[in-house]
C-alpha positions as CSV (number, residue, x, y, z in Angstrom):
1,M,76.8,90.0,145.9
2,L,78.8,90.8,142.8
3,T,80.6,88.5,140.5
4,V,84.6,89.4,140.4
5,V,86.2,89.4,137.1
6,F,89.7,90.3,136.3
7,F,90.3,92.0,133.1
8,K,91.8,90.0,130.3
9,T,93.4,91.1,127.2
10,T,92.4,89.9,123.6
11,G,95.2,87.8,123.9
12,G,93.8,86.0,127.0
13,N,96.4,87.7,129.6
14,E,95.4,88.6,133.2
15,P,97.8,91.5,133.8
16,V,96.0,92.3,136.9
17,L,96.4,88.6,138.3
18,A,99.5,88.4,137.1
19,W,100.9,91.6,139.2
20,L,98.8,90.0,142.3
21,K,100.6,86.9,141.8
22,N,104.1,88.5,142.2
23,L,103.2,90.1,145.5
24,G,104.0,87.9,148.6
25,V,101.6,85.8,150.4
26,N,100.6,87.9,153.1
27,D,100.1,91.0,150.9
28,R,97.8,88.7,148.7
29,K,95.7,87.6,151.8
30,I,95.1,91.4,152.6
31,I,94.4,92.3,149.6
32,G,92.0,89.5,148.7
33,R,90.3,90.1,152.1
34,D,89.4,93.6,151.1
35,L,88.2,92.7,147.9
36,R,86.2,90.2,149.3
37,T,84.5,92.6,151.7
38,V,83.8,95.0,148.5
39,Q,82.3,92.0,146.5
40,F,79.8,91.2,149.4
41,G,79.2,94.8,150.8
42,W,79.0,96.9,147.4
43,P,78.4,99.6,147.6
44,I,81.2,100.6,150.3
45,G,82.4,104.1,151.0
46,M,85.8,105.2,152.7
47,P,88.1,104.0,154.2
48,L,88.1,100.8,151.9
49,C,87.0,102.1,148.8
50,R,87.1,105.4,147.2
51,T,85.6,106.9,143.9
52,L,88.1,108.0,141.2
53,G,85.0,109.5,138.8
54,Q,83.9,108.3,135.2
55,G,82.4,105.0,137.4
56,L,86.1,104.0,138.3
57,Y,86.6,103.3,141.9
58,E,90.0,102.2,144.0
59,I,90.0,99.6,146.8
60,R,92.6,100.6,149.5
61,S,94.8,97.9,151.0
62,N,97.3,98.6,153.8
63,I,99.8,95.7,153.2
64,T,102.9,94.6,154.9
65,D,106.1,96.8,155.2
66,R,104.0,99.9,155.5
67,R,103.0,99.9,152.0
68,I,99.8,100.7,150.3
69,A,98.3,98.7,147.3
70,R,95.3,99.8,145.1
71,L,93.1,97.7,143.0
72,L,91.1,100.1,140.2
73,F,87.6,98.3,139.6
74,F,84.3,99.4,137.9
75,Q,80.9,97.6,138.1
76,H,79.4,96.2,134.9
77,E,76.0,94.8,135.4
78,Q,76.5,92.3,138.5
79,N,80.4,92.2,137.6
80,L,82.7,93.9,139.7
81,V,85.4,94.3,136.9
82,I,89.0,94.4,138.2
83,V,91.2,96.7,135.6
84,E,94.6,97.7,137.3
85,G,96.8,97.0,140.3
86,F,99.6,98.9,141.8
87,I,101.7,99.9,145.0
88,K,101.1,103.4,145.7
89,K,104.1,105.5,145.7
90,T,102.7,109.0,145.3
91,Q,99.8,111.1,147.0
92,G,97.4,110.7,144.1
93,T,96.8,108.1,141.2
94,P,99.3,108.4,138.8
95,A,98.0,109.6,135.2
96,E,99.4,106.4,133.7
97,V,97.4,104.1,136.0
98,L,94.2,105.9,135.4
99,K,95.1,106.3,131.7
100,T,95.3,102.2,131.5
101,A,92.5,101.6,133.9
102,K,90.0,103.7,131.7
103,R,91.6,102.2,128.4
104,R,90.7,98.5,130.1
105,R,87.2,99.7,131.1
106,S,86.3,100.7,127.5
107,E,87.8,97.5,126.1
108,Y,85.8,95.2,128.7
109,E,82.8,97.2,127.9
110,R,83.3,97.0,124.1
111,N,83.9,93.4,124.3
112,A,80.9,92.8,126.7
113,D,78.2,94.5,124.3
114,G,79.6,92.5,121.7
115,L,79.4,89.3,123.7
116,E,75.9,90.0,124.9
117,K,74.5,90.8,121.5
118,T,75.3,87.1,120.6
119,G,74.0,85.8,123.7
120,E,77.2,85.1,125.5
121,N,78.0,86.0,129.0
122,P,80.9,88.4,129.1
123,S,82.2,87.4,132.2
124,S,82.8,83.6,131.1
125,G,86.5,84.3,131.1
126,R,87.8,84.5,134.5
127,P,85.0,84.8,137.4
128,H,86.0,84.9,141.1
């Protein structure tokens, strides 16, 4: 089983968690169920999970009102790090969303490497 960690900015904000909290309760339950399935069953493939390349993956959730939500993540050691979430409006993943996910992954890995050198736990911020 992997530990779910939501990306945290250097200022302490958790943008994906904030995005999730703005969704309705039923949508959060659906996304949470899908995230738990990936957490306990990783690696998992389609239709729930798809690779985006360069170590990034998406969790594909069909939420209420025929909408589609995506959580973007990567694996760092035993952590499943959630770096972006969005409601799908186009067929492909928007370039700006991918750019943000890659930047957050790089920032997380850079900070985790620094913490590991000091003996601290890089996931101590917000495991779920």
